C-alpha positions as CSV (number, residue, x, y, z in Angstrom):
1,M,-89.8,-68.6,0.4
2,K,-92.9,-67.6,-1.6
3,R,-92.5,-65.4,-4.6
4,A,-94.7,-62.3,-4.9
5,L,-97.4,-62.6,-7.6
6,S,-96.7,-60.4,-10.6
7,N,-99.3,-58.7,-12.7
8,D,-98.7,-61.4,-15.3
9,D,-99.7,-64.0,-12.7
10,A,-102.9,-62.1,-12.0
11,L,-103.6,-61.8,-15.8
12,Q,-103.0,-65.5,-16.3
13,R,-105.5,-66.4,-13.6
14,A,-108.0,-63.8,-15.0
15,V,-107.7,-65.2,-18.5
16,L,-108.1,-68.8,-17.4
17,L,-111.3,-67.7,-15.6
18,E,-112.6,-65.9,-18.7
19,L,-111.8,-69.0,-20.9
20,N,-113.8,-71.1,-18.5
21,A,-116.7,-68.6,-18.7
22,A,-116.5,-68.7,-22.5
23,D,-117.0,-72.5,-22.6
24,V,-113.5,-73.2,-23.9
25,P,-113.0,-76.8,-22.8
26,A,-110.9,-77.0,-19.6
27,G,-107.5,-78.5,-20.0
28,R,-107.4,-77.8,-23.7
29,A,-105.9,-74.3,-23.6
30,A,-102.9,-73.2,-21.6
31,V,-102.2,-69.5,-20.9
32,A,-98.7,-67.9,-20.7
33,V,-98.3,-64.2,-20.0
34,D,-95.2,-62.1,-20.4
35,A,-95.4,-58.3,-19.9
36,G,-99.1,-58.3,-20.5
37,V,-98.9,-60.3,-23.8
38,V,-101.0,-63.4,-23.5
39,T,-100.2,-66.5,-25.4
40,L,-102.9,-69.2,-25.8
41,L,-101.6,-72.7,-26.4
42,G,-103.2,-76.0,-26.9
43,Y,-106.1,-77.3,-29.0
44,V,-109.8,-77.0,-29.4
45,E,-112.4,-79.0,-31.4
46,H,-113.6,-76.3,-33.8
47,A,-112.9,-72.7,-35.0
48,G,-115.7,-71.3,-32.8
49,Q,-113.8,-72.4,-29.7
50,K,-110.6,-70.9,-31.0
51,Q,-112.4,-67.5,-31.6
52,A,-114.1,-67.7,-28.2
53,A,-110.7,-68.2,-26.6
54,E,-109.2,-65.2,-28.3
55,S,-112.2,-63.0,-27.5
56,A,-112.2,-64.1,-23.9
57,A,-108.5,-63.2,-23.5
58,L,-109.0,-59.8,-25.1
59,R,-111.9,-59.1,-22.6
60,V,-109.5,-59.2,-19.6
61,E,-108.4,-55.7,-18.5
62,G,-104.6,-55.3,-18.7
63,V,-104.1,-57.7,-21.6
64,K,-102.0,-55.8,-24.2
65,A,-102.0,-58.4,-27.0
66,V,-103.0,-62.0,-27.6
67,V,-100.9,-64.5,-29.5
68,I,-102.9,-67.5,-30.7
69,A,-101.1,-70.8,-30.8
70,I,-104.2,-73.0,-30.6
71,E,-104.7,-75.8,-33.0
72,I,-108.1,-77.0,-34.2
73,R,-108.6,-80.7,-33.8
74,G,-111.9,-82.4,-34.6
75,V,-113.5,-84.6,-32.0
76,D,-112.5,-87.7,-34.1
77,S,-108.8,-86.8,-33.7
78,E,-108.9,-87.9,-30.1
79,I,-110.2,-91.4,-30.9
80,Q,-107.4,-93.9,-30.5
81,H,-107.1,-96.6,-33.1
82,D,-105.6,-100.0,-32.6
């Protein structure tokens, strides 16, 4: 049995689309929504991407608030060392 999509589900999809349009790297930021409050989780490479993610979420109609739980990790932090 399929569950009906909630407004939160629609907001989550809309925020993900807006993040993609704002050039926030795919797969770096996850989006959770509860009662219109968006939580952005994950990591980005620099502060500009973090700000872009927040701004993108706030542009989506119906978003009541945004909680930022995104870490900034430089490009070098992804290099694996032996």
